[in-house]
Structures are given as C-alpha cells and as structure tokens.
C-alpha positions, 0 to 999 in steps of 0.5 A: 500499499505504501508503494502505491501511495508513493507512486501515485504522488509520482504520477501526479507530480509528473502531470502537474509538471507536464501541464504546467510547461503546456500552459507556459508555451502559449504564444503571445498575441495582439489584436486591434479593433477596429482593424481599419480606419481614417488617420487620427481615428482611435482603436483598442489594442489588446495582448495576451499571453505575455511573459516577462523576465522572472528577475523583474517586477514591471509587467508593462508594455509599449505599442509601436506604430509600424514599429518605430512610433510610439502610440503608448504604454499599457500594464499587463495583469497575468500576461494580458491588457489593452490600451486606447490608441490614436492612429497617426493624423499624418499617416498615408493610406496602407497597412501597417504593423502595431507592435506590442512588446514588453518594456523596460524588462525583457519578455514577449513581442506580438504584432497586429495590423491596421489598415489606414483609409484615407477618405478621397478629397472633393475638388470644387472647380469654379467655372471660368468667368465669360465677358460679353463684348457688344461692339456698336456698329457705326452709324453712316449718315447720308446727305441728301443731294441738294439741287445745283445753283440756278444761273439766270442772265438777263439782258436789257438793251437801251440805245447803246447801253447793255446790263447784264444781271447774274443771279445765282441761288445757292445755300449755305457755303459749307457742306458737313456731315455728322456720322456716328451719332453725333461724335464727329462733323466735316465741313467743306468751305465751298458747296460748288467749285470749278475744276482747279478751285481750292477746297479745304476740308475741316473736321472735328471728332477724331481721336487725339493724334489719329492719322486722317485720310481723305478720299473721293471717288476711291482716290486719296486727295489729302492727308493730314493728322488730328491734334489733341482735341480731335480736330483737323484741317487739310486741303482737298486736292483732286487728281481728276475731277468731274462735273457732279456731286462728289462725296468726301470722306474723312477716315480717322478711326471714325469716318466723316462725310461731306459733299461738293458740286463741281460745275463747268460754268458757261456764264462767261462764255454766254455773256461773250456771245451776247455782247457780241451780238449786241455789238453787231446790232449797235454797229448795224444801227449806227450804220443805218442812222448815219445814212439816214443823216447823211440823206437829211444833209444833202436834201437840206 
C-alpha cells in the first residue's frame, strides 16, 4: 500500500509538471479593433499570453506604430491587457504593423496590423467667367443731294447800253455730315467749285493724334493728323475731277462725310456771245442812222 501511494504521488507530480510547461508555452498575441479606419481615428489594442523576465517586477508593455512611433504604454495583468490608441493623423493610406512588446523588462512581443483608409478629396472647380463684349456698329449718315444752283442771265438793251444781271441761287457756303451719332463733323469751305478751284476740309471728333485720310471717288485727295482735341484742317486736291456731286470721306478711326458740287460754268461764254451779238446790232443801227443823217443833209 505504501508503494502504491508513492507511485500515485509520483504520477501526479509528473502530470503537474507536464501541464505547467504546456500552459507556459502559449504564444503571445495582439489584436486591434477596429482593424481599419481613417488617419486620426481611435482603436483598441489588446494583448495576451505575455511573459516577463522572472527577475523583473515590471510587467508593462509599449505599443509601437509601424514598429517605430510610440502610441502609448500599458500594464499587463497575468500576461494580458489592452489600451486605446490614436492612429497618426499624418499616416498615408495602407496597412501598417502595430507592435506590442514588453518594456522596459525583457519579455514577450506580438504584432497586429491596422489598415489606414484616406477619404477621397473633393475638388470644386470654379467655372470660368465669360465676358461678353458688344460692338456698336458704325452709323453712316447720308446727305441728300441738293439741287445745283441756277444761273439766270438778263439782258436789257437801251440805245447803246447793255446791262447783264447774274443771279445765282445757293445755300450756305459749307457742306457737312455728322456720322456716328454726332461723334464728329466734316465741313467743306465751299459747296460748289470748278476744276482747279481750291477746297479745304475741316473736321472734328477724331481720336487725338489719329492720322486722317481724305478720299473721293476711291482716290486719296488729302492727308493730315488730328490735333490733341481731335480737330484737323487739310486741303482737298483732286487728281481728276468730273462735273457732278462728289462725296468727301475723312477716315480717322471714324468716318466723316461731306459733299461738294463740281460744275463747268458757261456764264462767261454766254455773256461774251451776247455782247458780240449786241455790238453787231449796235454797229448796224449806227450805220443805218448815219445813212439817214447823210440823206437829210443832202436834202437840206
């Protein structure tokens, strides 16, 4: 019986020794919940199965992000524990290890992983500003042609005296047009000229310092430059000229219009012919009177 008791005690001791190492061999582990989230979010790191150096009374652990950056420390009770940590706010997207290891005493070490999800960035595009420019079309004013002047010659014969009266109906001595809603004006110093007569154009309303070109019948008839007030004066010189009404255009950024009548006067020729005819009849009358006086003298 004593031998049996000793045998039973020996088996029990062996069993205890066998079970104890089995429990000590449980590997350390770590978990994180939730296992994913945005930068700056909070997660809970838990660990179990941790053992420490028997000569050390400190059972604390340190939690490392990506094995480098400390997220905090925790205390183990019988090899287990947990701690809330904050994921680094500057972490890029991806999966990173979280390491739990005994510190400062040597001991167990375990690793878990956390996936960082970076929310998409919303970009707002401002539509471009559209500017609408309205161009005002130029306004061209057309001057209605006026009837040309009428020349009337009256001849009165009394004895040997001849009187010639020349009357001409005309309007004012200038022709002008104001285009572009009254922005400018062109004035000609004569309404009616004959080939070779001088003609001067005066304008207002051009841009300051703008070059001015005078045109008639598709040809350039004068050039000048506007002064600081937009005024100008220039002679009009025709290369070729024909009878009739001619439009004068002044182009200086705007268009100014004026009209002039060109006539071939026949009043001088008509007067000369009339004088010749009158002189002829006067001479005939004088000769007849002379003959009559000569006959009267002979009779007396």
